[in-house]
C-alpha positions in Angstrom: -110.5 -45.2 34.2 -110.1 -46.2 37.9 -113.1 -47.7 39.6 -113.5 -44.7 41.9 -113.7 -42.4 38.8 -116.4 -44.6 37.3 -118.3 -44.7 40.5 -118.1 -40.9 40.9 -119.2 -40.4 37.3 -122.2 -42.7 37.7 -123.1 -41.1 41.0 -122.8 -37.6 39.4 -125.1 -38.7 36.5 -127.6 -40.1 38.9 -127.7 -36.8 40.7 -128.1 -34.9 37.4 -124.6 -33.4 37.3 -123.4 -31.9 34.0 -119.8 -32.7 34.9 -117.9 -34.4 37.7 -114.7 -32.9 39.1 -112.5 -35.1 41.2 -111.4 -33.6 44.5 -108.7 -35.9 45.7 -107.4 -35.7 49.3 -110.6 -34.6 50.9 -111.6 -36.1 54.2 -114.1 -39.0 53.7 -117.2 -40.0 55.6 -119.9 -37.6 54.5 -123.3 -38.6 53.1 -122.1 -38.3 49.5 -119.0 -40.4 50.2 -121.3 -43.1 51.6 -123.5 -43.0 48.6 -120.5 -43.3 46.4 -119.2 -46.3 48.5 -122.7 -47.9 48.3 -122.6 -47.5 44.5 -119.1 -49.0 44.3 -120.1 -52.0 46.5 -123.1 -52.6 44.3 -121.1 -52.6 41.1 -118.2 -54.7 42.4 -120.0 -57.4 44.3 -121.6 -59.8 41.8 -123.4 -63.1 42.6 -123.0 -66.2 40.6 -125.5 -68.2 42.7 -123.7 -67.9 46.0 -122.5 -65.0 48.2 -121.8 -61.9 46.1 -118.1 -61.2 45.6 -115.8 -59.2 43.4 -114.7 -61.6 40.6 -111.2 -60.0 40.5 -110.5 -61.2 44.1 -108.3 -64.3 43.8 -106.5 -64.3 47.1 -108.1 -64.8 50.5 -106.3 -63.9 53.8 -107.3 -63.4 57.4 -106.9 -59.8 58.4 -107.1 -59.0 62.1 -109.0 -56.0 63.5 -109.6 -54.5 66.9 -113.0 -54.9 68.3 -114.0 -51.3 67.9 -112.9 -51.2 64.2 -114.8 -54.5 63.5 -117.9 -53.0 65.1 -117.5 -49.9 62.9 -117.2 -52.1 59.8 -120.3 -54.1 60.8 -122.3 -51.0 61.3 -121.2 -49.4 58.0 -121.7 -52.7 56.1 -125.3 -52.9 57.5 -125.9 -49.3 56.4 -124.6 -50.1 52.9 -126.7 -53.3 52.6 -129.9 -52.6 50.7 -132.3 -54.0 48.2 -131.9 -57.5 49.4 -128.1 -57.3 49.0 -126.1 -58.1 52.2 -122.7 -56.6 52.4 -120.4 -58.3 54.9 -117.9 -56.4 57.0 -115.1 -58.4 55.4 -116.2 -57.5 51.9 -116.4 -53.9 52.9 -112.9 -54.0 54.5 -111.5 -55.5 51.3 -113.0 -52.7 49.2 -111.7 -50.0 51.6 -108.2 -51.5 51.7 -108.2 -51.6 47.9 -109.4 -48.0 47.7 -106.6 -46.9 50.0 -103.9 -48.8 48.1 -105.1 -47.3 44.8 -104.9 -43.8 46.4 -101.3 -44.5 47.5 -100.4 -45.9 44.1 -101.9 -42.8 42.4 -99.9 -40.5 44.8 -103.1 -39.1 46.5 -102.0 -40.5 49.8 -98.4 -40.7 51.2 -97.6 -43.7 53.4 
């Protein structure tokens, strides 16, 4: 089961849903999308004593961003940080890039 399906299922259970129906291709950015993103960030970023990271990440690269997009990532990362867990803009960018690549691979988005 893809990570997004697991996150949607756990979010649905937390909200008391009897069933979860995926609705691919819908625009993103609403409050429930942000709750789902927060849940995904919380499950993927794990600490082993240092800064939390996704243990599956094995490659590090510099990715350039425009100032406006970086500020947008900073604001969203700040909103997703909670319970003493800090989410960095770079960590959030990596998760969003992976989500988009998964959607492309699954045929939900056409490049």
